[in-house]
C-alpha positions as CSV (number, residue, x, y, z in Angstrom):
1,M,0.0,0.0,0.0
2,T,1.2,3.5,-0.7
3,D,2.2,6.0,2.0
4,L,0.3,9.3,1.9
5,G,2.5,10.9,4.5
6,P,2.7,11.0,8.3
7,S,0.0,13.7,8.6
8,S,-2.6,11.3,7.4
9,A,-1.7,8.8,10.1
10,T,-1.9,10.9,13.2
11,T,-4.8,8.7,14.4
12,V,-5.4,5.1,13.8
13,L,-8.6,3.1,13.5
14,T,-9.9,1.2,16.4
15,R,-10.3,-2.6,16.0
16,E,-14.1,-2.3,15.3
17,Q,-13.5,0.6,12.8
18,Y,-10.9,-1.6,11.1
19,L,-13.3,-4.5,10.8
20,D,-16.0,-2.2,9.4
21,R,-13.6,-0.8,6.9
22,W,-12.4,-4.2,5.9
23,R,-16.0,-5.3,5.3
24,V,-16.6,-2.3,3.0
25,L,-13.4,-3.0,1.1
26,H,-14.5,-6.6,0.6
27,G,-18.0,-6.1,-0.8
28,Q,-19.8,-6.2,2.6
29,Y,-18.5,-9.8,3.2
30,D,-19.9,-11.3,6.3
31,Q,-16.9,-11.8,8.7
32,N,-19.0,-14.3,10.7
33,A,-19.6,-16.6,7.6
34,S,-16.4,-18.4,8.6
35,S,-15.1,-19.2,12.0
36,L,-11.6,-18.3,10.9
37,V,-12.0,-14.8,9.3
38,R,-12.8,-12.6,12.3
39,P,-10.2,-14.2,14.6
40,W,-7.6,-13.8,11.8
41,L,-8.5,-10.2,11.3
42,S,-8.4,-9.5,15.0
43,A,-4.9,-11.0,15.1
44,V,-3.8,-9.0,12.1
45,Y,-5.0,-5.8,13.8
46,R,-3.0,-6.6,17.0
47,L,0.1,-7.0,14.8
48,S,-0.5,-4.0,12.6
49,A,-1.8,-1.3,14.9
50,P,1.7,-0.7,16.6
51,L,3.3,-0.4,13.2
52,A,0.6,2.1,12.1
53,R,1.1,4.2,15.2
54,K,4.8,4.3,14.4
55,H,3.9,5.7,10.9
56,L,5.6,2.8,9.1
57,P,4.9,3.1,5.4
58,P,2.7,0.2,4.2
59,D,4.9,-0.1,1.1
60,I,7.8,-1.2,3.3
61,V,5.8,-4.0,4.7
62,T,4.7,-5.0,1.2
63,A,8.3,-5.0,-0.1
64,T,9.4,-7.0,2.9
65,G,6.7,-9.6,2.2
66,V,7.9,-10.1,-1.4
67,A,11.5,-10.2,-0.3
68,T,10.6,-12.9,2.3
69,A,8.8,-15.0,-0.3
70,A,11.9,-14.7,-2.6
71,G,14.1,-15.8,0.3
72,A,11.8,-18.8,0.8
73,A,12.2,-19.8,-2.8
74,A,15.9,-19.4,-2.6
75,A,16.1,-21.6,0.5
76,A,14.0,-24.2,-1.3
77,W,16.2,-24.1,-4.4
78,T,19.2,-24.9,-2.1
79,G,17.3,-28.0,-1.0
80,G,17.8,-30.4,1.9
81,A,17.2,-29.1,5.4
82,W,16.9,-25.6,3.9
83,L,13.4,-26.6,3.0
84,F,12.5,-26.2,6.7
85,L,13.6,-22.6,6.5
86,A,11.7,-22.1,3.2
87,A,8.5,-23.3,5.0
88,A,9.1,-20.9,7.9
89,L,9.7,-18.0,5.5
90,V,6.5,-18.8,3.6
91,L,4.5,-18.5,6.8
92,V,6.2,-15.2,7.6
93,A,5.5,-13.9,4.1
94,S,1.8,-14.8,4.4
95,V,1.5,-12.9,7.7
96,L,3.2,-9.9,6.2
97,D,0.7,-10.1,3.3
98,G,-2.1,-9.5,5.8
99,I,-0.3,-6.9,7.7
100,D,0.6,-4.5,4.9
101,G,-3.0,-3.9,3.9
102,A,-4.0,-3.6,7.5
103,V,-1.3,-1.0,8.3
104,A,-2.6,1.1,5.3
105,V,-6.2,0.8,6.5
106,I,-5.6,1.3,10.2
107,S,-3.4,4.4,9.5
108,R,-5.9,5.7,7.0
109,R,-3.4,5.5,4.1
110,D,-5.2,3.1,1.8
111,D,-5.5,4.5,-1.7
112,A,-6.1,3.2,-5.2
113,W,-2.4,3.1,-6.1
114,G,-1.5,1.2,-3.0
115,F,-4.2,-1.3,-3.8
116,V,-2.7,-1.9,-7.2
117,V,0.9,-2.2,-5.7
118,D,-0.3,-4.7,-3.1
119,T,-2.1,-6.8,-5.7
120,V,0.9,-7.0,-7.9
121,A,3.1,-7.9,-4.9
122,D,0.7,-10.6,-3.9
123,R,0.9,-12.2,-7.4
124,C,4.7,-12.1,-7.3
125,S,4.7,-13.8,-3.9
126,D,2.2,-16.4,-5.2
127,L,4.6,-17.4,-7.9
128,L,7.6,-17.5,-5.6
129,I,5.7,-19.6,-3.0
130,L,4.5,-22.1,-5.6
131,A,8.0,-22.4,-7.1
132,I,9.0,-24.0,-3.8
133,V,6.8,-27.0,-4.8
134,G,9.0,-27.5,-7.9
135,F,12.3,-27.0,-6.0
136,A,11.1,-29.6,-3.4
137,G,10.9,-32.2,-6.2
138,A,7.5,-32.0,-7.9
139,P,7.4,-32.1,-11.8
140,W,7.5,-28.6,-13.1
141,P,4.5,-29.1,-15.5
142,L,2.3,-29.7,-12.4
143,V,3.8,-26.6,-10.8
144,A,3.0,-24.6,-13.9
145,V,-0.6,-25.7,-13.8
146,M,-0.8,-24.5,-10.2
147,M,0.8,-21.2,-11.1
148,A,-1.3,-20.6,-14.2
149,F,-4.6,-21.4,-12.6
150,S,-3.7,-19.3,-9.6
151,M,-3.1,-16.3,-11.8
152,I,-6.2,-16.9,-13.8
153,H,-8.2,-17.3,-10.6
154,E,-7.0,-13.9,-9.3
155,T,-7.4,-12.2,-12.7
156,L,-11.0,-13.5,-13.0
157,R,-11.8,-12.1,-9.6
158,A,-10.2,-8.8,-10.4
159,R,-11.9,-8.4,-13.8
160,A,-15.2,-9.3,-12.2
161,G,-14.7,-6.4,-9.8
162,A,-13.8,-4.1,-12.6
163,A,-17.0,-5.1,-14.4
164,G,-19.0,-4.0,-11.4
165,L,-19.1,-7.0,-9.1
166,R,-18.5,-5.6,-5.6
167,E,-19.4,-8.7,-3.5
168,V,-16.9,-11.5,-2.8
169,L,-19.4,-14.1,-4.0
170,V,-17.6,-17.3,-3.0
171,I,-14.5,-18.5,-1.1
172,T,-13.0,-21.3,-3.2
173,V,-10.7,-24.2,-2.2
174,W,-7.8,-22.4,-3.8
175,E,-7.5,-19.0,-2.2
176,R,-4.2,-17.7,-1.1
177,P,-4.2,-19.6,2.3
178,S,-4.6,-22.9,0.4
179,R,-1.5,-22.1,-1.7
180,V,0.5,-21.2,1.4
181,V,-0.5,-24.3,3.2
182,T,0.2,-26.5,0.2
183,S,3.7,-25.1,-0.2
184,I,4.5,-25.4,3.5
185,L,3.3,-29.0,3.8
186,I,5.3,-30.0,0.7
187,A,8.4,-28.3,1.8
188,V,8.3,-29.7,5.3
189,T,7.6,-33.2,4.1
190,A,10.4,-33.1,1.5
191,A,12.8,-31.9,4.2
192,A,11.8,-34.4,6.8
193,V,12.0,-37.4,4.4
194,P,14.6,-36.5,1.7
195,S,14.6,-40.0,0.2
196,A,10.9,-39.6,-0.6
197,A,11.0,-36.0,-1.6
198,V,10.1,-36.5,-5.2
199,T,7.2,-38.8,-4.5
200,T,5.7,-36.7,-1.7
201,S,6.2,-33.5,-3.6
202,T,4.6,-34.9,-6.7
203,L,1.6,-36.2,-4.8
204,G,1.3,-32.8,-3.1
205,A,1.5,-31.0,-6.5
206,V,-1.2,-33.3,-7.9
207,V,-3.5,-32.4,-5.0
208,G,-2.6,-28.7,-5.5
209,A,-3.4,-28.9,-9.2
210,V,-6.7,-30.5,-8.6
211,L,-7.6,-27.9,-6.0
212,A,-6.5,-25.1,-8.3
213,T,-8.7,-26.5,-11.1
214,C,-11.7,-26.9,-8.8
215,G,-11.2,-23.5,-7.3
216,L,-11.1,-21.8,-10.7
217,L,-14.2,-23.6,-12.0
218,H,-16.1,-22.8,-8.8
219,L,-15.2,-19.1,-9.1
220,A,-15.9,-19.0,-12.9
221,I,-19.3,-20.5,-12.5
222,A,-20.2,-18.0,-9.7
223,V,-19.0,-15.0,-11.6
224,R,-20.8,-16.1,-14.7
225,R,-24.1,-16.4,-12.8
226,A,-23.6,-13.0,-11.2
227,L,-22.5,-11.1,-14.3
228,R,-24.4,-12.7,-17.1
229,G,-26.7,-10.1,-18.7
230,R,-25.3,-7.3,-16.6
231,V,-24.2,-4.1,-18.4
232,V,-20.7,-3.1,-17.7
233,E,-20.6,0.0,-15.4
234,L,-18.4,2.6,-17.2
235,P,-16.9,5.5,-15.2
236,S,-19.2,8.5,-15.5
237,E,-16.4,10.8,-16.9
238,F,-15.8,8.2,-19.7
239,V,-19.5,8.2,-20.6
240,D,-19.6,12.0,-20.6
241,R,-16.6,12.2,-23.0
242,K,-18.2,9.7,-25.4
243,R,-21.4,11.7,-25.5
244,Q,-19.5,14.9,-26.3
245,S,-17.3,13.3,-29.0
246,P,-18.2,13.9,-32.7
247,P,-20.0,10.9,-34.3
248,D,-16.9,9.9,-36.4
249,E,-14.8,9.5,-33.2
250,Q,-17.3,7.3,-31.3
């Protein structure tokens, strides 16, 4: 997220204000729909609020998260016992991914550019985290399927939002936490039993590829049902320009 300057962060949101703001940013998603969402958000708030009070730029947290994911991939590439470190770094990177946006929201420094930066950083981290599966011993074609379907999954959700879909709709089996857990489990298993690393990593990648496929299909069906027949909502200034343009320019 992008820093708008210390003056905009003189006060921070309370926990309840943060939860309300999160709900608005996520299409009025019901935080009680899952037993894990609200406790997770509360934990993120406790970690993020002190950083927000210190006026830490959210972009610093975002960059640290990507760097941590890169470190995890590098540790996995080294192999052996380093895969334990890779798993630990993936966990840290996933926590930082939640903290950066929270710091921006709590310190009232969440803006459109920061949203874009955070999204791009998340996709870079996704690819780095999933690369660990390949470094652990899984066939790279399976890893490529997981990577590709993860990117399509996120692109589909983003384009649906751009087309006017504000609500979350569904939580699939292949959201970011699933990718993180898959990577961690494969890395730990490969490090714990090196002689079976290829076998266990391949099995894990197969499960991951199946989950990625199911998650993408689930989201695609939900988005199609929600958007089919709906007119794309164009920005008002774009519509005004089109109306004022000469006929040969339209």
